[in-house]
C-alpha positions in Angstrom: 105.7 74.5 117.5 105.7 72.3 114.1 107.6 69.4 113.8 110.5 69.5 110.9 111.2 66.4 109.0 113.9 66.0 106.3 112.9 65.1 102.5 114.6 62.3 103.1 112.8 61.3 106.1 109.4 62.0 105.0 109.1 58.8 102.8 109.4 56.9 105.9 107.5 58.5 107.8 104.6 59.8 105.7 102.0 57.7 106.9 102.6 59.1 110.8 102.9 62.6 109.4 99.9 62.1 107.7 97.8 61.3 110.8 99.3 63.3 113.2 98.5 66.5 111.3 94.7 65.0 111.1 94.9 65.5 114.3 95.8 69.4 114.8 99.8 69.3 114.6 101.6 71.2 111.7 104.7 70.1 109.8 107.5 71.7 107.9 109.8 69.6 105.6 113.4 70.8 104.8 115.7 70.2 102.4 119.3 70.5 103.8 118.2 72.6 106.0 115.9 75.1 104.2 112.5 74.8 104.4 110.5 73.7 101.3 106.8 72.7 102.5 104.5 72.9 105.1 102.0 70.0 106.0 99.1 71.4 107.8 95.2 70.2 108.1 92.3 70.3 106.2 90.3 71.8 108.4 93.0 74.8 109.2 94.2 75.6 106.1 90.6 76.3 104.7 89.7 77.9 107.7 92.6 80.3 107.5 91.5 80.8 104.0 88.1 82.0 104.5 89.0 84.3 107.3 91.6 86.0 105.7 91.0 86.1 102.2 94.3 87.4 100.9 95.1 88.1 97.1 95.2 84.9 94.9 93.1 83.0 97.5 89.8 83.8 95.9 90.8 81.4 93.1 92.1 78.3 95.8 89.2 78.5 97.5 87.1 77.9 94.0 89.8 74.8 93.3 88.9 73.9 97.1 85.7 73.9 96.7 85.7 71.6 93.7 88.2 69.3 95.3 86.2 68.9 98.2 82.1 69.5 97.8 81.9 68.9 101.4 84.0 71.8 102.7 82.0 74.5 100.2 79.1 75.3 102.8 81.9 75.3 105.6 84.4 77.7 103.5 80.7 80.2 102.6 80.1 80.3 106.4 83.9 81.3 107.7 83.7 84.0 104.5 83.4 87.3 106.1 80.7 89.6 104.9 82.3 93.4 104.2 79.6 95.6 105.0 78.1 98.1 102.5 80.4 101.4 101.5 78.8 104.7 102.9 77.7 106.8 100.1 78.3 110.9 101.0 75.7 113.2 99.6 77.3 115.7 97.1 75.4 118.3 98.0 76.8 118.3 101.2 79.8 118.5 99.7 78.5 122.1 97.9 78.0 119.8 94.8 74.6 120.7 93.6 74.5 121.6 89.6 70.9 121.7 89.2 71.0 124.4 92.1 73.7 126.5 90.5 76.4 125.0 93.1 79.8 123.6 92.4 81.5 124.4 95.2 80.7 126.1 98.3 82.7 127.5 102.1 80.4 125.2 103.2 80.6 122.3 101.2 84.7 122.5 101.8 83.8 122.5 105.7 81.9 119.6 105.5 84.7 118.1 103.6 87.2 118.9 106.6 84.7 117.4 108.9 84.6 114.3 107.2 88.2 113.8 107.0 88.3 114.4 110.4 85.6 111.9 111.1 87.7 109.6 108.9 90.4 109.7 110.6 92.4 111.8 107.8 92.7 115.2 109.1 94.1 118.0 107.0 94.5 121.1 108.8 96.6 123.0 106.3 94.2 125.4 103.8 96.3 124.8 100.8 96.0 121.5 100.7 92.4 121.2 102.2 91.7 123.6 99.0 93.5 121.0 96.6 91.7 117.8 98.3 88.3 119.8 97.7 88.9 120.6 93.9 89.6 117.0 93.4 86.4 115.9 95.4 83.9 118.4 93.1 86.0 116.8 89.8 84.6 113.4 91.3 81.4 114.5 92.2 81.3 115.5 88.3 82.5 112.0 86.9 81.1 110.0 89.3 77.4 108.7 90.2 77.5 108.0 93.8 81.0 109.1 95.9 81.6 107.1 98.5 83.7 107.8 102.0 86.5 105.3 100.9 86.5 107.6 97.5 87.4 110.9 100.2 90.1 109.1 102.0 91.6 108.2 98.8 91.6 111.4 97.4 93.5 112.8 100.4 96.0 110.2 100.6 96.7 111.2 97.2 97.3 114.9 97.8 98.8 114.6 101.2 101.6 112.6 100.0 102.1 114.6 96.8 102.7 117.6 99.4 106.2 118.2 100.4 108.0 116.9 103.4 105.8 114.0 103.2 106.8 110.1 103.2 106.5 108.1 100.2 108.0 104.4 99.3 110.4 103.8 96.9 111.8 100.5 97.1 110.8 97.6 100.0 112.6 94.2 100.0 111.6 91.6 102.9 113.0 87.9 103.0 111.1 85.5 105.7 112.3 81.9 106.1 110.2 79.8 108.5 111.5 79.5 112.2 113.9 83.0 111.4 113.3 86.7 112.3 112.5 88.2 109.0 114.4 90.8 107.8 112.6 94.3 105.7 115.4 97.1 103.8 112.8 99.6 102.7 113.9 102.8 101.5 111.7 106.2 101.7 111.4 109.8 100.3 111.6 111.4 103.6 111.2 115.2 101.7 115.1 116.2 102.3 116.2 113.4 99.9 116.2 109.2 100.1 117.2 107.3 102.9 117.3 103.6 103.5 116.8 101.0 106.5 117.2 97.3 107.2 115.5 95.6 110.4 114.0 92.6 111.5 110.9 91.4 112.8 108.1 89.2 114.0 107.4 88.9 110.3 107.9 91.0 107.0 105.0 93.9 107.5 106.3 94.0 111.1 110.1 94.0 110.5 108.8 96.9 107.5 107.6 98.7 110.0 110.4 99.0 112.5 112.5 99.7 109.5 109.8 103.4 108.6 109.8 103.8 112.4 113.9 104.5 112.7 113.4 106.2 109.6 110.5 108.7 110.3 111.2 108.7 114.3 107.9 108.0 114.7 106.2 105.4 116.5 102.7 105.1 117.0 101.0 102.3 118.2 98.5 100.0 115.9 95.0 100.1 116.9 93.8 97.9 113.9 95.1 96.3 110.8 93.1 94.1 108.1 93.8 93.2 104.8 91.2 92.0 102.3 91.0 91.0 98.7 89.5 94.2 97.1 88.7 91.8 94.1 89.0 88.2 92.8 91.5 86.2 90.8 94.6 85.6 90.4 95.9 89.4 89.9 93.8 90.1 93.0 94.1 93.3 94.6 95.0 93.4 98.6 93.8 96.3 100.1 94.9 97.2 103.8 93.5 99.6 106.2 95.5 100.6 109.5 94.7 102.8 112.4 96.8 104.6 114.1 97.5 106.6 117.9 100.2 109.1 118.8 99.9 111.5 121.3 96.1 111.3 121.4 95.7 111.4 118.2 93.8 108.8 115.4 94.3 108.4 112.3 93.6 105.5 109.5 95.0 105.0 106.2 94.8 102.5 103.5 96.9 101.0 100.8 96.4 98.9 97.9 98.8 96.4 95.9 99.0 92.7 94.6 101.3 92.0 97.3 99.7 91.6 100.7 102.9 93.2 102.6 103.2 96.2 100.1 99.6 96.7 100.7 100.3 97.4 104.1 103.3 99.2 104.4 101.8 101.7 102.2 98.5 102.2 104.5 101.1 102.5 107.2 102.9 105.3 105.2 99.5 106.9 104.4 98.9 107.0 108.0 101.9 108.0 108.9 101.1 111.3 106.5 98.1 112.0 108.2 99.4 112.0 111.7 102.2 114.5 110.7 99.7 116.5 109.1 97.3 116.0 112.4 100.3 117.2 114.4 100.8 120.4 112.4 97.2 121.5 113.1 97.7 120.9 116.6 100.7 122.9 116.6 98.8 125.7 114.7 
């Protein structure tokens, strides 16, 4: 547990506190009982920054490298190198203008199989047709089409379909030493609904609120958040894998706010889960 010290006492204890932090301790500084600052060792903070790589931390890492040149090499070694995005063969999707083919039954079936493999199953024929039309447009517009493009198009179309979950508003509050609170408002197909829940963190609280609103409680198998773009206004990209009743789905979401990115990913995964369950009942 971190040590807590008031602002008034901090000045008198500064030397001993800094020495304790250098040894691995952490300190929370409070003002009238309200947390205002956290002291942590240089090693732990730089390691966390490099491993988590949340939005706006790219710029912070750069500043740290300039201020502490001896730490630059360590920061680079700790950074996780993401794999190259997987390219989709357009001809397998039924897009080969040179051969006079722009759309085919085989291409549509291949798309359905790829979406299942990517954890975003679509069982409704009309919905699959809408997704396929958008994918063909994407093939025409882009030199290369990636697996992430297929997932993004499917998520957009599934979210637009009737009776799907859509985020209308979210408010989170988190204070050191206290449970986080999230207030989530969703469009549930029959109208908006709001729920407030507590959790171990803002995202946990938001997920609990969404579970209550949707009556779905899947297990989270994997979850990650990375900075998709550099700079102060960096986009956070979240990817989440859920399982329920033997079904596996993957959702992703993006936002300049890491918590909102996680919520969007969770809702997209839930929409795919609902779609997958409809397929098993068909």
